[in-house]
N, C-alpha and C positions, 0 to 999 in steps of 0.2 A: 177272438180276441189277437189283437197282433202284437208283435214282438216289440220292444223297446229300442231295438236297433236295426237296422238293414248292413250298415256299412260299418269299417273298423274304423271310421273319425267318432261316430254315435256311441260304438263300445268305448272309447277313450274317455269319450267323454265321460259314461256309466261309472267307468274304473275311475275315474278321477273324484264324482259324485258322489259315489258310495264310501271311499277314500275322505270326504269332511264330514260324512255320517260319523265314520268310524271316531273319529279327532271329536266331533261332539258326545260321542259316547261316553270318553275320556275326561273331559275341559266339562262339562255341566257338574256331573257327577264329585269333581274336584273342589268346584266351586263350592258346591254345596254342605261338603266337608268339611272345608276352611271354614267355611261358616258356622258349623253347627259348632266345632272347635272352639270358636270365639267366643260365639253368646251360650253358647252352653243352654238350647230349646231344650221343653217338656221333654219330648220327645226323642233327645238328641241320639241313646243308642238306636232307634228302630231306623233313623236318618242315617246314621254312621253305616251300620249294616248294609240298609240299599244301595247310600251310594257307591261303597266297597263290592257288592256284589256288581253292579252295572259297570263302574271304573272297567274289574277286573277281570270280564266276559269283555271290554271289548277288543282287546286282541285276537279273540275268536273269532271274531268276523271275519279277517282278513282273510281264515278259509274258506270264505264263501265266493263257489267258481262266480265270481257276477259276468264274466266273457258269455256262457254258457246258456247262463237265466236271463242275458238281459237277448238275450238272439233267439229264445224260446218263447214261445205266442204264450206261457203261462206265467212266465217269469216274473211281471209284475207283481206277477200276488204276493212275492217272499216282502218286494218293496213298500207292497199293500199294508203288509202285516208289520213293517218294520214301521213304516210309519205310526204304526197305529199302537204298535206299545209305546214309542215312545211318548205318544200323546198322553197314552196312561199313566206311564211312567210319570212322569211333569205334573202329573194332577195327583196321584198318590205324595210324591215330596210338598206339595201344596198343602194337601190334607193334612200329613203331617206335621206340617209347619203354620196350620191354624188356617188352610183355607184362601178363599179366595183377596184376604188381606198379606200373605205372602209375597215376599219377594219373588218368589221364583214363577209366579205366574208370567211373567217378562221375561224367560225359556219358553214360555208357546210361542210369542213372536218370533221367536230362533227358529220354532220348528218351523212354522209355517213358511217364514224368508225360505226356508230351505226346501222346501216342499216347490215352491214357487218355480225355484233356478232349473229342475228337473221334471214337476207334473203337467201334465194339459190341464188349462184353464176350467175343465170338469173338477179334476182332480184335487187343485186348489181348494176349490170349492165347498169338498165335501171334509178333505182335511181341517176348513176353516170350520165347515157348521159341527163337524165334531169337537175340533177345542171349545166351541162357543157355549155348546150343549154343555160339554165338561162344567167349562168358566162358569155358567149359571148354575151346575147345581151346587157347586163348590159354594158359590153367592148366596145362594137361596139356603139351602140347609145344612153350610156348618158355619161355626163362629157366630158373629155379631155382626158385622159389614154392614154400613148403611146400604141403603134403596139407593142412594143416590151414584155411591161410589161401584152397584155391580152393575147400574146402569152404564155406569161412563165408561169403566171396564168393557162391559160388552158392546156397545158400541165403536171403540176403539178396535175391538175386535171385527167385528165388523167390514170396517171403513180398511182395515189392515187385508182383513181377506180379499175384498171388492180390487186392492189397490194388486194385490200381489196376483192375482187373477189376470187383473189386465196387462202385468207383466211379463207373466207367462205365455197369456195370447201373442203378447209383443214378441216375443222369443224364438214364441214358435214357430210364428212368419216367416222373421228372420231368417233362423234353421231352413226353413222347406225355400226360400228365396237361395239361403246359399248352397245346399245341397244341390236343387235343380241348376244353377249352375254351374258346379261346380263338375256335375253330371254332362252339361253339356261341350264343358272344356274339355273332358275327357274324349267325347267322341270324335269333337272336331281333332282332339290332335290322336287318335287312331287313325281317322277316315279319308279318304282323297275326297275333297270338296267340291267337283263338278259331278263323280260318277258314284261316289255314298261306299263306294269298294276301301278296304285296308286298305291304306300306304304302306310304301314302300317298307319302310322300318318294321312297322307293327307286323304286316307278313310276314317277311323275313323269320320273326320273334316266332311266329306259331309254326313256322315249316320246322326251326331247329324243336320247338316244342316236339310238335308231333311226331317228328323224325327218331326222337329220342326212346318214340314208346313203338316204333314197327319191329314187327317181326315175320314170320313167313306166314305166321295166322292171321296177321292183322297187316297184309302189305298195305304200302302209300305210295299213290297216285297223282302225279302233278301234271296240270297240264297249261301250258305256255302259248300265250294268245298274243297274234298281231296283227294290228288291221292291216292293211294290204293299200298299199298307195296311197297313205293318208295324206302325205304333202300335194296330190294331186289333188283329195278333194277340199282339203282348204284351200288351194291355187286357183280351182274352176270355181267351186261353190262358195267359197268363204270360209273364214272362222266360226261363226255361230252355226255352219253345218258343219264342220269339223266337230264340233263340243257338241253337236248332240249326235251323229256316231258313236262320241267317247260312252255320251249316253246313255247310248242304246245298248255300246258292247255291255257296261257296269250291268244295268240294269238284268241286260242276260242271264249275266255271270251270279249277279245273287238271286235273279230266277231258279236257278240249275242247282243252287247248292242242299245239301241237305244234312241236315240235322248238325255234325260238328264239320259239315264243310266249309270251307273258306277261299272266301273270293277279294282279289286285292289289285290294285292298279299298280305296277312296279313302276311308271313312269312315262310320260308320252304317251303311243299309243301301245303301249306294251300291257296285257294284263295277266294273270295268273288267277288259277284254280284250282286249290290245294283238299286233294279227296284221300280223305283216312281212312283205311278199313275199305280199300276201293282196289281192285287186281286190274289189269294190264287194260283188258277186256271190256269191262266195266267202266273203265275210265274213256277208254275209245267208244263206245256206245255215249258217253254224254258228249265226249267232242263233239262228233256226228250230230246230234243233235242241235249243238251252241254252233256249229258253222251253218247251218241249214236254218236255222230263225234269224242269222245275219242279213245271208242273205234275201230272205223273204224278208224282214221289216225293216233292211236299212236299203231296199231299192232305188227308191227315192232319192239317193247319193250316190248309188251304182257302188257301195259300199261292201266290201266281205273281210272276212278274218281267214290265216291262219295258222294253226292248230299243231305243236307240238306235246305228242301223251309219252309218260316213264313214268316206270315205276319200279321203288325200289322194296327189297324182301326183309329189309335191315336198317342202320341207321348210318343215315350216308346222306343227308343233306343237299352237298357241296357237288357228290354224283348224281342226286338225283337233277338237280337244276339244269348241270351240264347235259343229260345228257335229254332231256327236254328242249332245253336251248337249241340242240344238234338238230334235235328232231324239226322244229317249226322252221328253222336255217332250211331243213330239205323240202319242209312243205314252200316253202315261198318260191325255189327256187325249182319245183317240180309244176311250176302253174299255179298258184296260189288259190285260194276259198277250199282249202282241203283239210286233210288231217295225216300228218304222219307221226308212226309210231316208233319211238327209239326200243333198241333192243338191249335184253337186260340190264343192270348196271352188275358185274363182277363186284364179287364181296375183295376180289386185292386186285383194284382198280385204284391208280392212282390217287384220284382222290379218297378212296375210304380208309389209304393211309393219312392225306390228310385228316382225313377229320377224325382219325381215331388219337392225331398226336396233336390235337387239339387248335390245328386253325384253321 
């Protein structure tokens, strides 16, 4: 059994749909009460009492934890029971008002339409089948309704059920296409199109987030990666070769990620690998594997990378990036194709004061 909603937009949809159900629980009994008071049918007291009970309990439905229900795999059972209870109540009103000849039979079509707005086609068909059985039971067992009237009503319900199921299927397909498109757009908005790594903005958002939970027991490491002599690769082998090198570096970084690790492309030939809960020695080992792998895989392009590694043990994203940047600068000016490790970032560094002051 799957949850009814996997994203916030779908949760909001079910919240609105539930509110519309609350409204129906108040409006339909009110219509019945007004008609009962103006026409005084034989079972007026029972009709008024039942209408008052339903309308009076409707506000209590606002206490239902819709958000939790639609995210829970078994949450749909609440809505199934609610739908069945609504059908049973309308049929009860019809029985108290003369059976299949009661104008309240029209409310069954309202419930069917409401179900079609949210339920999948199978759910709509089940709701329609339940309504049809109830209607036929009333038509054949209660009152003196002509058989041809019951037949027409039953056929109308069959047609309405088929129409609503078709509309539900169309709605489901449209939602799935829209959700897939929205997910694709979201991925494109946070990913670099060439390498698949996070783009500059998204990577720095993650850097700030991870830095916020950094402690001495949970150090945060950062590898800054520069492709050596990248302009030479472009000038001698062409931009297609340059793109191939960038893709190779990006794929290598993504391949080295573990769990919470984050690979990003900061721009041009600059990349980064964020390593939460990773000390400097472990980060250095990952950096060495990165340099070795790129040296081998990019040999046809004579491309290598220089890597700067830095670690902080408290929340200082500015100091972490500055230390890693200085380290990669040393790596490039010490012969390239190597790893340079930054010294620990002290808690009283200028960048620390900057980050603490909100800069």
